[in-house]
C-alpha positions in Angstrom: -5.9 14.0 -15.3 -3.9 17.1 -16.8 -3.2 18.4 -13.3 -1.1 16.3 -11.9 1.0 16.1 -15.9 1.2 19.9 -15.7 2.6 19.7 -11.7 5.1 17.5 -12.8 6.1 18.9 -15.7 6.4 22.4 -14.6 8.0 21.0 -11.3 10.7 20.0 -13.7 11.1 23.1 -14.9 11.5 24.7 -12.4 14.4 23.0 -10.9 16.0 23.2 -14.3 15.4 26.6 -14.7 17.2 26.9 -10.5 20.4 24.7 -11.6 20.8 26.5 -15.0 21.1 29.9 -12.9 23.2 27.9 -10.5 25.8 26.6 -13.1 25.8 29.9 -15.1 27.0 31.9 -12.0 29.2 28.7 -11.1 32.5 30.3 -12.3 31.6 33.8 -10.7 33.3 33.9 -6.3 29.6 34.3 -5.2 27.5 32.0 -6.5 23.7 33.3 -7.0 22.0 30.5 -5.0 24.4 29.2 -2.4 24.5 25.3 -2.1 22.3 24.8 1.1 19.5 27.2 -0.4 19.6 25.5 -3.5 19.3 22.1 -1.8 16.8 22.6 0.1 14.9 24.3 -2.6 15.6 20.7 -4.8 14.8 18.7 -1.9 10.8 20.7 -2.6 10.8 19.8 -6.0 11.0 16.5 -5.3 8.7 15.9 -3.0 6.6 17.9 -5.7 7.5 15.4 -8.3 7.1 12.3 -6.6 3.7 13.4 -5.5 2.4 14.6 -9.1 3.9 10.6 -10.6 2.4 8.7 -8.0 -0.9 10.5 -8.3 -1.0 10.4 -12.0 0.0 6.6 -11.7 -2.6 5.5 -9.7 -5.4 6.4 -13.2 -3.1 5.4 -15.8 0.2 3.7 -16.8 2.6 6.5 -18.4 6.7 6.9 -19.3 5.5 10.1 -17.0 5.7 8.0 -13.7 8.9 6.7 -14.3 10.7 10.0 -15.6 8.9 11.9 -12.2 9.8 9.4 -9.6 13.4 9.1 -11.3 14.1 13.1 -11.6 12.7 13.2 -8.0 14.9 11.0 -6.8 18.2 12.6 -8.5 17.0 16.1 -7.1 16.4 14.4 -3.5 20.2 13.2 -3.2 21.5 16.1 -5.0 19.8 18.5 -2.8 21.1 16.5 -0.2 24.6 16.7 -1.1 24.1 20.4 -1.8 23.5 20.9 1.7 26.4 18.7 3.4 28.7 21.2 1.1 27.1 24.3 1.8 27.5 22.9 5.6 31.1 22.4 5.0 30.8 18.9 6.0 32.9 18.0 2.3 35.9 19.9 3.1 38.7 18.2 1.2 39.7 17.9 -1.8 37.5 16.2 -4.6 35.0 15.5 -1.9 32.2 17.1 -4.0 33.0 15.3 -7.0 33.3 12.0 -5.3 29.8 12.7 -3.8 28.0 13.4 -6.8 29.6 11.5 -9.4 28.2 8.1 -8.7 24.8 9.7 -8.8 25.3 11.4 -12.0 26.4 8.5 -13.4 23.4 6.8 -12.7 20.7 9.3 -13.7 22.4 10.0 -16.9 22.3 6.4 -18.2 18.7 5.7 -16.5 17.1 9.1 -18.0 19.0 7.9 -21.6 17.3 5.0 -21.3 13.8 7.1 -20.2 14.5 9.2 -23.1 15.0 6.3 -25.9 11.8 4.4 -25.0 10.0 8.3 -25.4 11.4 9.0 -28.8 10.5 5.1 -29.6 7.1 5.5 -28.4 6.2 8.4 -29.4 6.1 10.6 -25.8 8.5 13.5 -27.9 8.3 16.0 -24.6 8.9 13.7 -22.3 11.4 12.3 -24.2 13.2 15.4 -24.3 13.1 16.4 -20.7 14.6 12.6 -20.0 17.2 13.3 -22.5 18.4 16.6 -21.6 18.9 16.3 -17.9 20.8 13.3 -19.2 23.0 15.6 -21.1 23.0 17.9 -18.5 24.2 15.1 -15.9 27.0 13.8 -18.4 28.1 17.3 -18.9 28.4 17.9 -15.2 30.2 14.3 -14.6 33.0 16.0 -17.4 33.2 19.5 -15.6 34.2 17.7 -12.9 36.9 15.7 -13.6 38.3 18.6 -16.2 38.2 22.6 -15.4 38.8 22.8 -18.8 35.0 21.7 -19.3 33.3 25.1 -18.0 29.6 24.9 -16.8 27.9 26.7 -19.5 27.3 23.2 -21.3 25.7 21.8 -18.4 23.2 24.9 -17.8 22.2 25.0 -21.9 21.0 21.5 -21.3 18.9 22.7 -18.4 17.7 25.8 -20.2 16.6 23.1 -23.2 14.6 21.4 -20.1 12.9 25.1 -19.6 11.7 25.8 -22.8 10.3 22.3 -23.6 8.3 23.0 -20.2 7.5 26.3 -21.4 6.3 25.0 -24.7 4.4 22.4 -23.0 2.7 25.2 -20.4 1.9 27.3 -23.6 0.3 24.3 -25.4 -2.0 23.9 -21.9 -3.3 27.4 -21.9 -4.3 27.5 -25.3 -6.0 24.0 -24.7 -7.9 25.4 -22.1 -8.9 29.0 -23.4 -9.8 27.9 -26.8 -12.2 25.1 -25.2 -10.2 22.3 -26.1 -10.1 23.5 -30.3 -6.3 24.1 -30.3 -4.0 21.6 -29.1 -0.3 21.8 -29.8 1.9 18.7 -30.8 2.5 16.5 -27.3 0.2 18.3 -25.2 -2.8 17.2 -26.2 -3.6 14.4 -23.1 -6.7 13.9 -23.7 -5.9 11.9 -26.7 -3.4 9.3 -24.8 -5.7 8.6 -21.8 -8.1 6.3 -23.0 -5.3 4.2 -24.8 -3.1 4.1 -21.7 -5.9 3.1 -19.6 -7.1 0.5 -21.9 -3.2 -0.8 -22.1 -2.8 -0.7 -17.8 -5.8 -2.6 -17.8 -5.5 -5.2 -20.0 -1.9 -6.6 -18.4 -0.8 -6.9 -14.8 2.4 -5.0 -15.3 3.8 -3.7 -12.3 4.9 0.0 -13.5 6.6 1.0 -10.6 9.0 -1.8 -10.9 11.3 0.5 -13.4 12.0 3.4 -10.5 12.5 0.2 -8.0 15.4 -1.5 -11.6 16.7 2.4 -10.7 17.2 2.6 -7.4 19.7 -0.4 -7.6 21.2 1.0 -10.0 22.0 4.3 -8.2 23.4 2.1 -5.0 25.3 -0.2 -6.9 27.2 3.2 -8.7 28.3 4.6 -5.3 30.3 0.9 -4.7 30.8 0.0 -8.1 32.3 3.3 -8.9 35.1 2.9 -6.4 36.4 0.0 -7.6 36.4 1.2 -11.1 38.6 4.1 -9.9 36.0 6.7 -10.8 36.4 8.1 -7.6 38.9 8.2 -4.2 36.8 6.8 -1.3 33.5 5.5 -0.2 32.7 8.4 2.6 29.4 10.1 4.5 29.2 12.2 1.0 27.8 9.2 -0.7 25.2 8.6 1.7 22.9 10.9 0.3 22.5 8.7 -2.4 22.0 5.3 -0.6 19.7 6.4 1.9 17.5 8.5 -0.7 17.5 5.3 -2.7 16.5 3.2 0.5 13.4 5.5 1.3 12.3 5.3 -1.9 12.8 2.1 -2.4 10.4 1.5 0.2 7.8 3.6 -1.2 7.9 1.6 -4.3 7.5 -1.2 -2.1 4.6 0.2 -0.4 3.2 0.8 -4.4 4.3 -2.6 -5.7 1.9 -3.6 -3.1 -0.7 -1.1 -4.5 -0.3 -2.8 -8.3 -0.8 -6.0 -6.9 2.7 -7.2 -7.6 3.8 -9.5 -4.2 7.0 -11.0 -5.4 8.5 -7.6 -6.8 7.3 -5.4 -3.6 8.9 -8.3 -1.6 12.2 -7.8 -3.6 11.9 -3.7 -3.4 11.6 -4.3 0.6 15.1 -6.6 0.7 17.2 -4.6 -1.4 16.0 -1.3 0.8 17.6 -3.0 3.6 20.9 -3.2 1.7 20.6 0.3 0.7 20.0 1.4 4.5 23.0 -1.0 5.7 25.4 0.2 2.9 24.7 4.0 4.3 25.3 3.1 7.3 28.6 1.3 7.1 29.9 4.9 5.5 28.7 6.7 8.3 30.5 4.2 10.7 33.7 5.7 10.5 32.5 8.7 12.0 32.0 7.4 15.6 33.8 4.4 15.7 37.5 4.1 14.4 37.8 0.3 14.0 36.4 -1.1 11.2 33.1 -2.8 11.2 32.3 -6.8 11.7 29.6 -8.2 9.3 26.9 -10.8 11.1 27.9 -13.5 9.0 24.6 -15.7 9.7 22.3 -13.5 8.7 24.1 -12.8 5.3 23.4 -16.3 4.4 19.8 -16.5 5.6 19.7 -13.2 3.4 21.0 -14.7 0.0 19.2 -18.1 1.3 15.2 -15.7 1.2 16.4 -14.1 -2.1 16.9 -17.8 -3.9 13.3 -18.9 -2.2 12.0 -15.0 -3.8 13.9 -15.8 -7.3 12.6 -19.4 -7.6 8.8 -18.3 -7.2 9.6 -14.8 -9.7 10.9 -17.6 -12.2 7.2 -18.5 -12.5 6.2 -15.3 -13.4 8.7 -14.1 -15.5 12.4 -15.8 -15.9 14.4 -13.1 -16.5 13.2 -11.6 -13.5 14.1 -14.8 -11.6 17.7 -14.7 -12.9 18.0 -11.2 -12.3 17.6 -11.7 -8.6 20.5 -14.0 -8.3 23.0 -11.4 -8.6 21.9 -10.2 -5.2 22.5 -14.2 -3.6 26.0 -14.0 -5.5 25.8 -10.2 -3.8 24.6 -11.6 -0.1 27.3 -14.2 -0.4 30.2 -11.7 -1.3 29.2 -9.4 1.4 29.5 -12.8 3.8 32.7 -14.1 2.6 34.3 -10.5 3.0 34.7 -9.5 6.7 35.0 -5.6 5.4 32.0 -6.2 3.6 30.5 -3.2 1.6 34.5 -2.0 1.5 36.0 -5.1 -0.3 36.5 -5.5 -3.8 34.2 -8.9 -4.6 31.2 -7.3 -3.2 31.9 -4.3 -5.2 32.6 -6.2 -8.5 29.1 -8.0 -8.0 28.0 -4.1 -7.9 29.0 -3.3 -11.0 27.2 -6.6 -12.4 24.2 -5.4 -10.9 24.0 -2.3 -12.3 24.7 -3.5 -15.7 21.5 -6.1 -15.1 19.6 -3.1 -13.7 20.2 -0.7 -16.8 19.1 -3.9 -18.8 16.3 -4.5 -17.1 14.8 -1.0 -16.6 15.1 -1.0 -20.6 13.1 -4.3 -20.7 10.4 -3.1 -18.1 9.6 0.4 -19.8 9.8 -0.2 -23.7 7.5 -3.5 -22.8 5.4 -1.4 -20.1 4.9 1.4 -23.3 5.4 -0.7 -26.7 3.0 -2.8 -28.3 5.9 -5.3 -29.5 7.2 -6.3 -26.5 10.9 -7.9 -26.0 10.4 -11.6 -24.8 11.2 -12.2 -20.8 10.1 -15.7 -20.8 6.5 -14.6 -19.5 4.1 -17.9 -20.1 6.6 -20.0 -20.5 6.8 -21.7 -17.2 2.3 -20.9 -16.9 2.9 -23.4 -19.8 4.9 -26.1 -18.7 3.1 -25.9 -15.3 -0.6 -26.1 -16.9 0.7 -30.0 -18.2 1.1 -30.4 -14.2 -2.0 -31.7 -12.5 0.1 -31.2 -8.7 0.8 -27.6 -9.5 -1.5 -24.8 -10.4 -0.5 -21.0 -10.9 -3.6 -19.0 -9.2 -5.1 -16.7 -11.6 -8.2 -14.1 -12.1 -9.2 -10.8 -11.5 -9.2 -11.7 -8.0 -6.3 -13.2 -7.5 -5.6 -11.0 -4.5 -8.5 -10.4 -3.4 -9.0 -10.8 0.5 -11.4 -13.3 1.9 -13.5 -10.6 3.2 -14.9 -7.3 1.1 -11.8 -6.1 -0.9 -8.3 -4.0 -0.2 -6.6 -2.0 -2.6 -3.4 -3.6 -1.6 -2.3 -7.3 -2.2 -1.1 -9.4 1.0 2.2 -8.1 2.4 2.8 -10.8 4.9 5.5 -12.6 2.9 7.6 -9.5 3.7 6.6 -9.4 7.7 7.4 -12.8 7.6 11.0 -12.7 5.8 12.1 -9.8 8.3 11.1 -11.7 11.4 13.9 -14.6 9.6 16.2 -11.6 8.8 16.3 -9.4 12.6 16.0 -12.8 14.4 19.3 -13.9 12.5 21.1 -11.0 13.0 20.7 -10.8 16.8 22.9 -13.8 16.9 25.7 -11.3 16.8 26.7 -10.7 20.7 27.7 -7.0 20.8 30.8 -5.8 22.2 30.1 -3.9 25.1 33.0 -1.1 24.8 32.4 -1.0 21.2 28.3 -1.5 20.5 28.2 -0.2 16.9 31.2 -2.4 16.2 29.1 -4.6 14.5 26.8 -4.2 11.5 23.2 -5.1 13.1 21.1 -1.9 13.6 20.6 -1.2 10.1 19.3 -5.2 9.4 17.1 -5.0 12.9 15.3 -1.3 12.4 15.2 -2.1 8.8 14.0 -5.4 8.8 12.4 -6.0 12.0 11.3 -2.5 12.2 10.4 -0.2 9.6 9.2 -3.0 7.3 7.3 -4.9 9.5 5.0 -1.9 10.2 5.0 -1.6 6.4 3.7 -5.1 6.6 1.1 -4.3 9.3 -0.2 -1.1 7.9 -1.5 -3.2 4.7 -2.4 -6.5 6.9 -4.7 -3.6 8.8 -5.7 -2.4 5.5 -6.8 -5.7 3.9 -8.8 -6.1 7.3 -6.7 -8.9 9.0 -6.6 -7.0 12.7 -4.9 -9.8 14.7 -1.4 -9.9 12.0 -1.6 -6.6 11.9 -1.1 -5.8 15.7 1.3 -8.4 16.2 3.5 -7.3 12.9 3.2 -3.5 14.6 4.5 -5.0 18.1 7.0 -7.2 17.2 8.3 -4.2 14.8 8.2 -1.7 17.7 10.3 -4.4 20.0 13.0 -5.1 16.9 13.5 -0.8 16.8 13.5 -0.3 20.3 16.0 -3.6 21.2 18.2 -3.4 18.1 18.6 0.3 18.9 18.7 -0.3 22.7 21.4 -3.4 22.8 23.6 -2.6 19.5 23.4 1.5 20.1 24.9 1.6 23.5 21.9 3.1 24.5 21.6 1.1 27.9 24.2 -0.1 30.3 24.6 -1.5 34.0 22.7 1.8 35.4 19.3 1.5 32.8 19.3 -2.5 32.4 16.5 -2.3 34.6 14.3 0.1 33.2 14.9 -2.0 29.9 14.0 -5.1 31.4 10.6 -3.5 33.2 10.1 -2.7 29.2 10.7 -6.0 27.7 7.8 -7.8 30.6 5.7 -5.1 29.4 5.7 -6.1 25.3 6.0 -9.9 26.6 2.1 -9.4 28.5 1.2 -7.5 25.1 2.4 -10.7 23.0 0.4 -13.2 25.7 -2.4 -11.6 24.8 -1.3 -12.2 21.2 -0.7 -15.5 21.8 -3.8 -16.3 23.4 -5.7 -14.7 20.4 -3.9 -16.8 17.9 -5.4 -19.6 19.1 -8.4 -18.6 17.6 -6.5 -17.8 14.4 -4.3 -21.1 12.8 -1.5 -23.6 14.1 1.0 -21.6 12.2 0.3 -18.3 14.1 0.0 -19.5 17.4 3.7 -21.0 17.2 4.7 -17.8 15.7 3.7 -16.0 18.3 4.7 -18.1 21.1 8.3 -18.7 19.9 8.6 -15.1 19.9 8.0 -15.4 23.5 11.5 -17.1 23.5 12.9 -14.2 21.6 11.6 -11.7 24.4 13.2 -14.2 27.0 16.9 -14.0 25.3 16.0 -9.8 25.6 14.7 -10.2 29.0 17.8 -12.4 30.3 20.5 -10.1 28.4 19.0 -6.9 29.7 19.2 -8.1 33.8 22.9 -9.6 32.1 21.6 -13.6 32.9 21.6 -14.3 29.3 22.9 -18.5 29.4 25.4 -19.1 26.6 23.5 -20.7 23.8 20.2 -19.9 24.8 19.7 -16.7 22.0 21.1 -18.8 19.1 18.5 -21.8 20.4 15.9 -19.1 20.4 16.8 -17.5 17.0 17.0 -21.0 15.4 13.6 -21.7 16.8 11.7 -18.4 16.1 13.6 -18.0 12.8 12.7 -21.6 11.1 9.1 -21.0 12.3 9.2 -17.4 10.7 10.5 -19.1 7.2 8.2 -21.7 7.5 5.1 -19.0 7.2 7.4 -17.3 4.4 7.0 -20.5 2.4 3.4 -20.6 3.0 3.0 -17.1 2.4 4.6 -17.3 -1.2 3.1 -21.1 -1.8 -0.7 -19.7 -1.2 -0.2 -16.2 -3.0 1.3 -17.9 -6.2 -0.7 -21.8 -6.1 -3.8 -22.9 -6.0 -4.6 -25.1 -2.8 -2.7 -25.4 0.4 0.8 -27.3 0.1 1.8 -25.3 2.4 -1.0 -25.1 5.1 -1.2 -22.1 7.6 -3.4 -24.9 10.0 -7.0 -24.5 11.5 -7.6 -22.7 14.3 -6.8 -24.7 18.1 -9.7 -23.3 19.4 -12.9 -23.2 17.3 -15.9 -21.0 18.9 -19.5 -21.0 17.4 -20.9 -18.1 15.8 -17.4 -17.4 15.0 -16.1 -17.3 11.3 -19.8 -17.6 10.0 -20.2 -18.7 6.6 -16.4 -19.2 6.0 -17.6 -21.8 3.7 -21.0 -21.2 1.9 -21.5 -17.2 2.3 -20.9 -15.2 -0.7 -18.6 -12.1 0.0 -19.0 -9.3 -2.8 -17.3 -6.0 -2.9 -19.9 -2.9 -2.8 -17.7 -1.1 -5.2 -18.2 -3.2 -8.5 -21.6 -2.8 -10.1 -21.5 -6.3 -11.1 -21.7 -7.1 -7.3 -24.6 -5.3 -6.7 -26.3 -7.2 -9.5 -25.6 -10.0 -8.2 -27.1 -9.3 -4.8 -30.2 -8.6 -6.8 -30.2 -11.6 -8.4 -29.9 -13.5 -4.7 -32.7 -11.4 -3.4 -35.0 -12.2 -6.4 -34.4 -16.2 -6.3 -35.7 -15.5 -2.5 -32.3 -15.0 -0.7 -31.4 -12.9 2.1 -28.3 -10.5 1.9 -26.1 -8.3 4.4 -25.6 -4.9 2.4 -24.1 -1.8 3.8 -26.4 1.5 4.0 -26.0 4.9 4.8 -25.6 4.0 8.8 -25.2 0.4 9.7 -25.0 -3.0 8.1 -28.8 -4.3 7.6 -30.0 -7.5 6.5 -32.6 -7.7 3.3 -35.2 -9.5 1.5 -37.3 -8.5 -1.4 -40.6 -7.7 -0.5 -42.3 -9.7 -3.7 -40.5 -12.8 -2.4 -42.7 -14.0 0.9 -40.4 -17.0 1.2 -37.4 -14.5 1.8 -39.3 -12.1 4.0 -40.2 -15.1 6.6 -36.7 -16.4 6.1 -35.5 -13.2 7.3 -37.5 -13.0 10.2 -36.5 -16.5 11.1 -32.7 -15.8 11.0 -32.7 -12.8 13.5 -35.2 -14.6 15.9 -37.3 -10.9 15.7 -38.3 -9.9 18.9 -41.9 -8.7 18.7 -40.7 -4.8 19.9 -38.2 -4.4 17.2 -40.3 -5.1 13.6 -39.4 -5.2 10.2 -39.2 -1.9 8.1 -39.7 -1.1 4.7 -37.0 0.4 2.5 -37.6 2.0 -1.1 -35.1 3.5 -3.8 -38.0 6.2 -4.7 -41.4 7.5 -3.8 -42.5 6.2 -7.4 -42.5 2.6 -6.4 -45.6 4.2 -3.9 -46.8 6.2 -6.8 -50.1 3.4 -7.7 -51.1 4.2 -4.1 -51.0 7.7 -3.5 -54.3 8.5 -3.0 -54.0 6.0 0.0 -51.7 8.0 1.7 -52.3 11.8 3.6 -51.4 14.3 1.5 -49.1 15.8 4.2 -47.9 12.8 4.7 -46.6 12.3 1.5 -45.1 15.7 1.1 -43.5 15.2 4.4 -42.0 11.8 2.8 -41.0 14.0 -0.6 -39.1 16.3 1.9 -37.6 14.4 4.3 -36.0 11.6 2.1 -33.6 9.8 1.2 -32.0 10.2 4.5 -31.4 8.4 7.6 -34.8 8.9 8.8 -37.6 6.1 9.2 -41.2 7.3 9.4 -43.2 5.3 10.9 -46.9 6.0 8.8 -50.5 4.0 9.3 -50.8 0.1 7.9 -53.0 0.2 5.1 -54.5 -0.9 1.8 -51.6 0.3 0.1 -49.3 -2.4 1.6 -51.5 -5.3 -0.7 -49.1 -3.4 -3.5 -45.8 -4.1 -2.3 -46.8 -8.3 -3.2 -46.0 -9.4 0.8 -48.6 -11.8 0.6 -49.0 -13.9 4.3 -45.5 -12.6 5.0 -47.0 -9.1 5.0 -47.6 -10.2 9.1 -43.7 -10.0 9.8 -43.0 -6.1 8.6 -43.9 -3.6 10.8 -46.8 -4.0 13.5 -50.6 -4.3 12.7 -51.1 -0.6 13.1 -48.2 0.6 11.2 -45.1 0.0 9.2 -41.6 2.3 9.1 -40.5 3.3 5.7 -37.6 4.8 4.8 -35.4 5.7 1.8 -31.8 5.3 2.2 -29.1 8.3 1.5 -26.7 5.4 0.4 -26.0 5.5 -3.8 -25.0 0.9 -3.6 -28.3 0.8 -1.4 -30.6 3.0 -3.7 -29.5 1.0 -6.5 -30.0 -2.3 -5.4 -33.6 -1.6 -4.4 -34.0 -0.3 -8.0 -32.8 -3.4 -9.5 -34.9 -5.6 -7.0 -38.0 -3.3 -5.8 -39.0 -2.3 -2.7 -36.9 -4.4 -0.1 -37.7 -6.1 3.9 -35.3 -4.6 6.2 -34.0 -5.4 9.5 -30.5 -4.5 11.6 -27.6 -7.5 10.8 -27.4 -8.9 14.4 -29.1 -11.1 16.6 -31.8 -9.3 18.3 -30.5 -7.2 21.7 -27.0 -7.1 20.0 -25.0 -3.9 18.9 -25.5 -2.9 15.8 -23.0 -4.1 13.2 -20.4 -1.6 11.7 -18.4 -3.7 9.5 -19.1 -6.8 7.3 -16.9 -8.7 8.9 -19.2 -8.6 11.8 -21.9 -9.6 9.7 -20.0 -12.6 8.6 -19.3 -13.4 12.7 -23.2 -13.1 13.5 -25.1 -14.2 10.7 -22.5 -15.5 8.0 -24.1 -18.9 8.3 -27.5 -17.7 8.1 -27.5 -15.3 5.0 -26.6 -16.3 1.2 -24.1 -13.5 0.8 -22.5 -10.2 2.0 -21.8 -7.0 0.3 -18.9 -5.7 1.5 -18.2 -2.3 1.9 -15.6 -2.2 4.8 -16.4 0.4 7.9 -19.9 2.1 8.6 -20.2 5.7 7.3 -22.0 5.9 10.7 -22.0 3.8 14.1 -25.2 5.5 14.5 -28.9 4.3 13.4 -31.3 6.2 11.7 -34.3 8.5 13.6 -37.8 6.8 14.1 -40.5 9.5 13.4 -43.8 8.3 14.6 -45.9 9.8 12.1 -49.1 7.8 12.4 -51.0 11.1 14.0 -49.8 13.3 11.5 -53.0 14.1 10.0 -53.4 16.7 13.1 -50.2 18.3 12.2 -48.5 16.4 15.2 -45.2 13.7 15.2 -43.4 11.7 18.0 -40.0 9.9 18.7 -39.3 6.5 18.9 -35.9 6.8 18.5 -33.7 9.9 17.8 -30.3 8.5 15.5 -28.4 10.2 13.6 -30.4 13.0 12.5 -31.3 15.1 15.5 -35.2 16.1 16.5 -34.8 19.5 15.9 -34.1 19.3 11.8 -37.2 16.9 11.8 -39.5 19.3 13.1 -37.9 21.7 10.9 -38.2 19.6 7.7 -42.2 19.2 8.8 -42.7 23.3 9.8 -41.9 24.0 6.3 -43.5 21.7 4.4 -47.0 22.8 6.5 -45.7 26.1 5.5 -45.9 25.4 1.7 
């Protein structure tokens, strides 16, 4: 727990020491640290701080997270600006000041907010660090505008951070050397741990939202400072701030899905697109003298998506919903201005976004830490909807649990569908072959249709949605390649044939996806089918045979289908019931999707789930469970009816008898005298492991309470016994007693290595499945014949994961004893 806190604070201290040395030596003709070297070191430290903050945040909520991530993005943009200065990119008078000031202004205010909340919540060490870096940034702004204001004040503030870091390091060293007897004030992290964990688990607050809001302040500051005259121009020197904010915003989007906050994650994904587009527009004058043109249909659609998201977010928090309306106004302002980011209208909205983001940062940060909350209207809409019989909000601990098993991420399909809408409407602008970059399409298509759709596909894969993730990733690759080739001027007449061949290959892949969606649902079938229309427009454009208006029609059809899927995903994540259903499968195969109506599925990581499975087994049920090898079908030995049910559900073949599992030899202790001493010692030495021992059948079987159903277990001469090397399985056997086991697949088929396969094959024949994702091994256990062990010999029915030599070695060691 303390490791990541120590890394974070000492990393901040190290960066502050570098900056203190830099500013103390600034008046010299040759500074001690060259700008390029300083920039590279700050980039390394920024990545270290991001790691420390994220790792710490996965355990408990803390102001430390916001401080680490804020300074990380600060030093990331700051470092790149220093590298640009060191490489001679910022040569003109005032360029360095114009590049640095927007970021310095943002982090002066953001860190001041963190410091105020830190002092109010008695996080003195973190508050002092934040206030010192905030003052250093404010002094640097003054230094850049007035030569009379020396750099020593900036260096002094960074030295304060170094002293606080040294104090913290001394406190941690004393804490460990004295074995937790001496703890300096503010350095004892253990005392805060329990309170913070309780506070973090008691609510559903997204602790990453604060950093996301600060990133919105940063991008707004770049354009707002130009409108207010704080900076003289918009140019390449400010791109590091915008793109650093965009990259970190995508990271915050992913972490928000990890925090199970679908709406804010989608919002941060949307805002990252605007940040990359802004940076692209500042780079644009380097390679094109003409002014960039903005696709108006895209921005109108973007504003509609923001409106829909704001409505849904209002149900959760009215203040957050109102905040999103600023971005609705921003998209409309961009659509109304031909020059986009360079005109006064959008820049005026940027100033409003900066102020609103600062207020939202204060509200979110204070509400995360303090016991008394600033009212945001949370619960108001919930109380209103409670009176409605038509709309009911989804609630509960399993709100974002996937249908099968569990996932660490909330569902990102809404973002994937929204990105399809954005990318499709962005390509309605026909590019000029003579000036392919003149239309600002690349950031909309590549970031929205490409990178964010890749993100959605990755999250879908983490949630066990194999087909959906495959489609999202395929479409993302298609958008990235086509966006760069068509709107980046990468192909012409000579390369059009090669582009057409690649598009046809994509269409073949998509044809396979269309076929698979027949078995998924109606909405996905039309979603994948209408993407074929988009691919056809790409193909016709590549061979210069695109009919007038076809691309507009294809865009409208695909965009509307994607928009319906976007609304459906949001409705289904917020409300109970299916107001906008995705539909049933067009083709329903027998045996596919077994148990979708009645079979219980429980995550294996929860002790409560294991207890529920145990109760089902005690009451005569059969269940599919994970093991140290593949998934198996089990029943309790003391329930003969369940053993018989398991036998009939498998239609068990006589050459594949059911086996017996125990959690400890103590469960066979009453019958120990009935076992050969060498066999008993061999069992003690071999288990727990994926080794099944086939032992002679005898009177000891009567001790297990199987009665008449014992005939289904083993053969008339022998029974296979095992203690699995899996804590979940052994804990379950501890609760139930010995269990009867068979593989969780119809006789003659391959072993099941994922809980999805158990559902597909036996879902309608078992009472529950304990879900644990993919099996740790794809190979079954080794089955050893111990029926003649009294003569010192063993045989092998099946050599599985444990090799024959290892089993023989165990027997040899037992015999020597």
